[in-house]
C-alpha positions, 0 to 999 in steps of 0.5 A, a space after each residue: 048101472 043105477 035104477 031111477 031111485 039111485 039103488 044100483 040094480 043087479 047085473 042081468 043074467 045076460 050081463 053076468 054071462 058076458 062078464 064070465 065069457 070075457 074073463 075066461 076068454 082071457 085064458 086061451 089055454 083054459 079055452 082050449 082045454 075046455 074045448 078039447 076035454 068037453 066033447 060028446 060021446 056016441 050017446 050024446 053026453 059030455 065026456 068031460 071031467 065033472 060032467 059025469 056021475 059023481 064017483 063013477 065017471 059015467 057021463 050024465 050031462 047031455 052035450 053041449 055042456 055048460 063048460 063047453 058052451 062057456 069055452 065056445 063062447 070065449 073062443 068066439 070072443 077071442 077069434 073076434 079080437 
């Protein structure tokens, strides 16, 4: 989309997110794996790979993490067809 001065405007954060979700939705196996891996532990932290303390594997990211949120959004898109 262009602004009135003819300069293309950068995409909004919502447009960027929608594009990423649409791209991930083209890979249902990735969506399934992310949803399976990124689950909460007893304290409400994500147990997924990359959501822990670097080098220690101790969960440090609150669930739902961004990868679970992305995969859940892509899964909803897949289910809508």
